C-alpha positions in Angstrom: 216.2 115.0 123.5 215.5 116.2 126.9 214.8 113.2 129.1 211.3 113.4 130.7 211.3 110.1 132.4 209.2 110.2 135.6 207.5 113.4 134.6 203.9 114.2 133.8 202.8 116.7 131.1 199.3 118.0 130.6 198.6 119.4 127.1 195.5 121.5 126.1 194.3 121.4 122.7 195.8 118.0 122.3 193.5 116.6 119.6 195.5 117.9 116.6 198.2 120.2 115.3 200.7 121.4 117.7 199.0 119.7 120.8 198.9 116.4 119.1 202.6 116.6 118.0 203.6 117.7 121.5 201.8 114.7 123.0 203.9 112.4 120.8 207.1 114.3 121.5 206.6 114.3 125.3 205.7 110.6 125.4 208.7 109.7 123.3 210.9 111.6 125.7 209.5 109.3 128.5 206.8 111.5 130.0 203.3 110.4 131.0 200.9 112.7 129.0 197.4 114.0 129.9 195.7 115.1 126.8 192.8 117.7 127.0 190.5 118.7 124.1 186.9 119.3 123.3 187.1 116.7 120.7 186.4 113.5 122.7 187.0 110.9 119.9 190.2 112.5 118.5 191.9 112.8 121.9 190.9 109.3 122.9 192.2 107.9 119.7 195.6 109.7 120.2 195.9 108.6 123.9 195.0 105.0 122.7 197.9 105.1 120.1 200.4 106.1 122.9 199.1 103.4 125.4 197.1 103.3 128.6 200.2 103.3 130.7 201.5 106.6 129.0 198.5 108.7 128.1 195.1 109.8 129.7 192.5 111.5 127.6 190.2 114.0 129.1 187.4 115.8 127.2 187.7 119.4 128.3 186.7 122.9 127.4 189.5 125.1 128.6 187.1 128.1 128.8 185.4 126.5 131.8 187.6 126.7 134.9 185.8 123.8 136.7 186.5 121.5 133.7 190.2 122.3 133.8 190.4 121.9 137.5 188.7 118.5 137.3 191.3 117.5 134.7 194.2 118.5 137.0 192.7 116.3 139.8 192.3 113.4 137.4 195.9 113.9 136.3 197.2 113.8 139.9 194.9 110.9 140.9 196.2 108.9 137.8 199.9 109.7 137.8 200.6 111.2 141.1 201.9 114.5 140.0 202.0 117.3 137.4 205.2 118.6 136.2 204.5 120.4 132.9 201.6 122.2 131.6 201.3 123.2 127.9 198.7 125.8 127.4 198.2 125.2 123.6 194.4 125.4 123.0 193.5 128.3 120.8 191.2 129.3 118.1 191.0 132.1 115.5 187.6 131.8 113.9 185.7 133.9 113.2 188.0 136.1 111.4 186.4 139.7 111.1 187.1 143.4 111.0 186.5 145.1 114.3 183.5 147.2 113.0 181.9 144.0 111.7 182.7 141.5 114.5 180.1 139.6 116.3 180.5 140.5 119.9 179.5 137.0 121.2 181.8 135.2 118.9 184.6 137.7 119.7 184.2 137.0 123.4 184.3 133.3 122.9 187.7 133.5 121.3 189.0 135.6 124.4 187.5 132.9 126.6 189.5 130.2 124.9 192.7 131.9 124.2 193.1 134.0 127.2 190.9 132.8 130.0 191.8 129.2 128.9 195.4 130.0 129.7 194.4 131.5 133.0 192.3 128.5 133.8 195.1 126.2 133.2 197.5 128.2 135.3 195.1 128.6 138.2 194.3 124.9 138.3 197.9 123.7 137.8 200.0 126.2 139.8 198.9 125.1 143.3 199.8 121.5 142.5 203.2 122.6 141.1 203.9 125.0 144.0 203.1 122.2 146.6 205.7 120.1 144.7 208.2 122.8 144.6 208.6 122.6 141.0 206.9 122.8 137.7 207.0 124.2 134.1 204.3 126.1 132.4 204.6 126.6 128.6 202.2 129.1 126.9 201.9 129.0 123.0 202.0 132.6 122.0 202.2 134.3 118.5 203.7 137.1 116.7 200.1 138.5 116.9 200.6 139.1 120.5 202.9 142.1 119.6 201.7 143.3 116.2 198.1 144.2 114.9 196.9 142.1 112.1 193.8 142.9 110.0 190.8 140.9 110.9 192.6 139.4 114.0 191.7 141.7 116.8 190.4 138.9 119.0 193.3 136.8 118.5 195.9 139.5 118.9 194.3 140.9 122.0 193.9 137.4 123.5 197.5 136.4 122.7 198.8 139.7 124.1 197.1 139.0 127.2 198.3 135.4 127.4 202.0 136.9 126.9 201.4 139.0 130.0 200.1 136.1 132.0 203.4 134.4 131.2 205.2 137.4 132.6 202.9 137.7 135.6 203.2 134.0 136.6 207.1 134.1 136.3 207.1 137.3 138.4 205.0 135.7 141.2 206.3 132.1 141.1 209.9 131.9 139.9 211.3 132.1 143.3 209.0 129.3 144.4 210.3 126.7 141.8 208.0 127.5 138.8 209.4 128.0 135.3 207.1 129.8 133.0 207.9 130.6 129.4 206.1 131.4 126.1 206.7 129.9 122.7 206.0 131.8 119.5 206.2 129.2 116.9 205.5 131.4 113.8 203.2 130.0 111.1 202.6 126.3 111.4 201.0 123.9 109.0 197.9 123.1 111.0 194.1 123.3 110.7 194.3 126.8 111.9 196.4 127.9 109.0 193.7 126.5 106.6 191.1 128.6 108.2 193.4 131.7 107.9 194.0 131.0 104.4 190.3 130.5 103.6 189.6 134.1 105.2 191.9 135.8 102.6 191.7 139.0 104.7 195.4 139.8 105.4 199.0 138.9 104.2 199.2 136.0 106.5 196.3 134.4 104.7 198.2 134.7 101.4 201.4 132.8 102.5 202.2 129.8 100.5 201.8 126.4 102.4 205.5 125.8 101.9 206.2 128.8 104.3 204.7 127.1 107.2 206.8 124.9 109.6 205.6 121.4 110.5 204.0 121.0 114.0 206.7 118.7 115.0 209.1 121.6 115.3 207.2 123.5 118.1 206.7 120.1 119.7 210.4 119.5 119.8 210.9 123.0 121.2 208.4 122.5 124.0 210.2 119.4 125.3 213.5 121.2 125.1 212.0 124.2 127.0 211.5 122.0 130.0 215.3 121.8 130.4 217.6 124.2 132.1 218.9 125.3 128.7 215.8 127.4 128.2 216.0 129.3 131.6 217.4 132.5 130.0 213.9 132.9 128.6 212.0 132.5 131.8 208.9 135.0 131.9 209.5 135.8 128.2 208.9 134.2 124.7 211.1 131.9 122.6 210.6 132.6 118.9 210.9 129.6 116.4 211.5 132.4 113.7 214.9 132.8 115.2 217.4 130.9 113.2 219.8 130.7 116.3 217.0 128.8 118.1 216.2 126.5 115.2 219.9 125.7 114.9 220.2 125.0 118.7 217.3 122.5 118.3 218.6 120.9 115.2 215.7 122.0 113.2 216.1 123.0 109.4 214.1 123.2 106.2 
């Protein structure tokens, strides 16, 4: 495991799924963790299980920049620095065909999945640039690169987030920042239950056993903080890649 002792990691969407698993994994690696989520009780419970010296829970809606900026300020005030930002918060509901999609709901998904990533970067990057170092990890998806029926909001927002990864790397790599995306594949989380309930496309008809556990992308995220992942700067690492899985010791 990558040693994260002395490092501080902020994770959005930390109340469940990949975010909660990542919080546990970073803490196990020695990092202090700052946990952001709209679900106040769930994120507070997770922080409590990790311990007050290890974790700070902050209720936060990533679609609102001022809330994310306040969370970064609280992180620096509490732990003195910010070394890693994991932009994990994301939603997929409501799944709908383009011709039937509710415009307001469609835009809300973009606000979380795309603007939320921008808001995290915009709030964290000045702190990291002042430190001369930092890592930003954005959760991507195969949907960023392929159209999927009923997912126009998700595909478009994830494609935009992938471009933000490339833009941030282009602007800040020479100033000490590492920016990488992670495409985890299908993961056994609440989002997959929502996808299955929609029944609208082939992804919704996958068997539950086809999904990987959230601990796999969590382990990948910690590993991505090491120089071993530098060959992917500005790009995405796919957990569908058997070579990556072998490198991380992940197997069925």
